[in-house]
N, C-alpha and C positions, 0 to 999 in steps of 0.2 A: 433567525441566525443561520447563515449558510454553514454547511458541514465543515468547511475548512476552518472557520473561526471556532466552531464548536470543538474541533479536534485540538487546535492549538490551546484553547482554554483549558483542556485537560492536562496540558504540559506545564503551564505557568499561570501565575495570577495576573491576568490581563485586565487593565483598567479600561474605563470607557474610551479614553483617548487611544489606547492601543487597539481596541476593537474597531473604532472608527477608522483608524489608519489602515488596518487590514481589510476592512470592508471596501474602502476606496481603492486599495491596491488590486482587489479582485473584481472590480466593477466592469472591466472590459471582457465580456463573455462572447462565446461563439458556440453554435451547434455543429457538432461533427458527427458524421455518420459512422456506422460500424466499419471496422476493417481499414481505417485510415491511419497512416503514420503521423503522429504529432511531431516526432523527432526521428531522424534517420541517423544511424551510426555514421560518424565521420563529419557530420554537419557542424557548423559553428553557430549555434543559436545565441541570440542576445536576450532571450526571455525564457522563463520557465512556465510550465503549465500547471494549473491546479484543476483537479477533477471535482466538479460540483454535482454532477449527476452522471450515472452510468459507470461502466467498468472499462479499465484499460490495463495494459501490461507493459513491463519492460522486457525486452527480448534481445537475443542475439541469434544470428544465422550461422550455421556451421558449414564447412566446405561442401558437404553433399547436398546442401539446400535445405536441410532440416532446420527447425526452429527450437530454441531452448528458451522457455519463459523463465525469467529471473525474479519476477515479482508481479503481484497483482496490485493495481491501483484502484481503490474504491472511493466513493464520494468523501471528500475531505482531504484526500492525499495530494501532495505536490509531487510533480515530476522533476526530481533532481534540483530542488531549490538551492542546494549548496554548491552547484556545479559551476558557478560563475568563474572560478579560478582555472577551469580546464580550457584547453585550447580547442577542443572538439568533443562532440558527443561520443561516449565510449560504448553506447548501446542504443538501441532504438526504442521508441515508445509508441504503441499503437492502441487504438480504441478497439475494444471487443464488442461493445454495444454502442448504440447511439449515445453520445455524451454531450453534456454542457461543460465547457472548459473556460477557465479564465487565464489570460496571458498576463504574466507579471514580469516586466523587464528586470534583468539582473541588477541594474543600477538602483531600482526601487527596493529590491531585497536588501542590497548593501546599506542603503540609507536607513531602512527600517531597523536593521540589526545594529547599526552604529548609534542611532538616536534613541532607541527604545529597548532597554536591557531585558524587559520581560519577553518581548518578541524574539530577541536574540536567543534567550534561553529556550523558548518554545521551539524555535526552528532547530536548534542544536539537538534538543531532545528528540525531535522527529527523525533526525539523522541517525541517532543512536538506535531508535526503534527499527529503522530500515536495516541497519547492520545486524541487529539481533534476529530479525526475521530471516535474513539471508543465512545466518549461522544455523538457525533451526532447520531450514530447508536442507542445508548440507548434511546435518545429522540425519534427517529423514532419508535422503538418498543413500547415505552410507550405512545406516544401522537399522532402519525400520523395514519391516516387510512391506511389500507394495500396497497391500490393502490398508495397513495402518498408516502408511505415508499419505495416501490419498485422503483417508479419513481425517488425518491431522490437519491437512491443508484446508479442508472444508470447515473444520471446527475453527481454525484461525480466522478464516474469512468472516464467519458469523460473529466472532468476538470483536473483530475490527468494525464491522457494520453496527453491531449493537452499541458500541461505545459512542457512536454519533447518532444514535436513535433510529437506526435503520434495520431492516431485516427481522423485525420483531413479530410480524404477523404469523399466525400458525401455519398458513399455507404458502409462506414466502419461498420462492425458488431462486437459487443462485443461477444467474444467467451464463453458465459456463458450458461450452460444448465439450464432448468427449475428446475431441482432438486437442483442445486447449489443456485439458487435464493431463493428457498424454505428454504434451510438450513440457508441462510443469514437472511431472514426476519422472521424466526420462524413460518412459515406457512406450512400446509400440502401441498402435491403435488396437491391435488384437489383444495384447496383454491388458491394456487398460479396460477393454470391454469385459474381459473375464473378471477383473477386479471389481468393476461396478456390479456385475452379475452376482458375485459373491456377497457384496454388501447389501444388495437388494434382497437376496434370499434370506439373509440374516435379519431383515427388517430394519436395517440401519439407515438406509436411504431410499428414496424414490427418484429415479432418474429417467430423463428423456434424452433426445439427441442433443438438445441445447440447454438443458436445465437440470438442476439437482435440488431436491427437497429433502429435508431432514425431519422425520416425524417425531423423534425424541432426541434432542441435542445432547442431553446428559448421557444417554446410552452410547452415542457416537464418541463423546469425549472419553468415557471410560474405556471403550474399545481401543481408541488410538493412544491413550495415555496423555491426552492433551491437558496442559495447564497453561493459563494465560500470563504467567509472571513475566515472560520475556517480552510481552507487548507493552509492559510498563504502564498499565492502566491504573486509574485511581483504585485504591484498596489493595494493590499489589504490594508484596514485600520489596519490590524493586522500584518504588516510587522515587522521584527526585529527593524528597525529604529523607527517605531511608538511605539513599546512596550518597547523599552529600551534594555540595554545590557543583555545578558544571563550571568549565573554565570561564574565567572572567574576561571581559573585554579589556584590551589594552589600547593605549593611544595609537599604536602602530596598526592594530587590527582595525580600529575605527577608520583609519585613513586608507587602508589597503584592501580590505576584503570584507566579505559577508560571512555567513555561517557555512 
């Protein structure tokens, strides 16, 4: 099962027909090298991308040429699957490592959402998770110390990877460069280097120029105050069953839009 199907299966009860439809929708894949834009801000894409292998990110450039990373995309994540109603891309999406990506036309996404309510529910739930992650990052920027903010982001990535069966090896290293973490946390490279040094001295991480390893994830979670409820994973108090039903499809939505 590819990680996209595995991720959506966490969000809704997908039957065999749903899974087959999703598998067919993500069958057109391509290999993309690191450092390439999949989508550039201002473009008018007619398809969304799904990350099947590798890491990517959403980002925006600021007037001085700096970059702000808005989200990490790990295997199983879709790049703005809900954006078919927008006239243009409002941010860019770039690969951080070599990636395998699937291209899914927006018309296909709309058809899947209209004809298969479980897929519609899973896609909407993924949108809610994206919003929850962004809110948590805003809390981190505004209220957490720099070391706890960076530690929290690392814990989140491990939780998202583990949910689709990845990153479980004891020696697994997140393939993130220091400059990327700096762009995520809104820190200068110098400040980020000090933060990583502090975390290393505390024995919470091991880091190189382009990777991070966590020797004891529970210690890092305790340090950062990380809890995974906002990721809406199975077993969370914030599951679909606990929160109630998502918006139901209407005839107008079926005819006009996707998730």
